[in-house]
N, C-alpha and C positions, 0 to 999 in steps of 0.2 A: 396927855394927846390927841389928840382927833385922830379918829379909827382912817381915815382919808390921807394925815398926814404921815399916821405911820406907816399904810398899805405905798405910798410913795417915797415913804426912805426903803423901806423891804425894797421895794423894786426897783430904788436909786444904789441900796446895797448890792444886790445881787449883779444886776449891770456893770458895777464895777469890778466883782468879784467874778465873772466873766469873760471880762476884757485885760484880765492879768491870766488868762489859762491858754497857752500857746494852740491854739485851731488850725490843722491842715487847710495849706492854701488848697485853692482850689482844685478839685479835678487830682491830691494829693494823698499820698498812703503816711507822709508826716508831716508831725508839727515842726512851724514855721523854723527853731534853733536846734533840732535833733541832730544830734551823731552821727545819729544814724543814714541821714541823707545821702546819696550819691554824689560823689566828687566827680568836680566835672574832670574828662581827660586832659590828661600831662600831654602838654604844646613841647614837641622838639626847638629850641629854639636855632637851631644848626652849628654850623661852624664861626667862634667868633674873631672879630675881626676888625681893621676899617676895609673899607667901608660900612659903615654899621651892614648887617644883614637879617634879613628876612627870615622868620621861621619857614617852613621847610612845609610845613601843610597851610600856610600862612594864604588867605585870598586879598593880593594886589590891588585894589582900587585904584589907586594913583599913583604911581611909579614918578610923579615930575617932569611927566614927557609925553601922554597921550590920557585921554580919556576912552579907552579902548574896552575898558569892564561900566560904563555908565551907561543907560540910557533914558530920551526922557517917557514923561508919564502915557502912556500910550504908544510906545515904543521910539523907534530913529534913536539916532543919535544927539546929543546933547550941543547946544551951539554957546556951549562956555566955551569962549578963549582958556588959551593954554599959552604961559608964558610965564622964565625964567623957578621951573617949577615952582608955581603955584595957578592958584584956577581962577579968574576973575568970573562972575556969576551976574 
């Protein structure tokens, strides 16, 4: 085998091996699939029963009635139409 071909094969083999090693995410201290990663907070779903309830710690963006939690880019109320529990953009 030619010397440059062997070098290319070794480089490709090294790159393939390194691709299999889980590296930490940018700015993170743990590998991607590490069981030591911090867990997300547990959400309290609130009481069960109809009508479906919203978790106590949820931020409701649309309740089917108004867009008070929304604003246009740059500020101000969005000019979208709300009717029959949906938004028409």
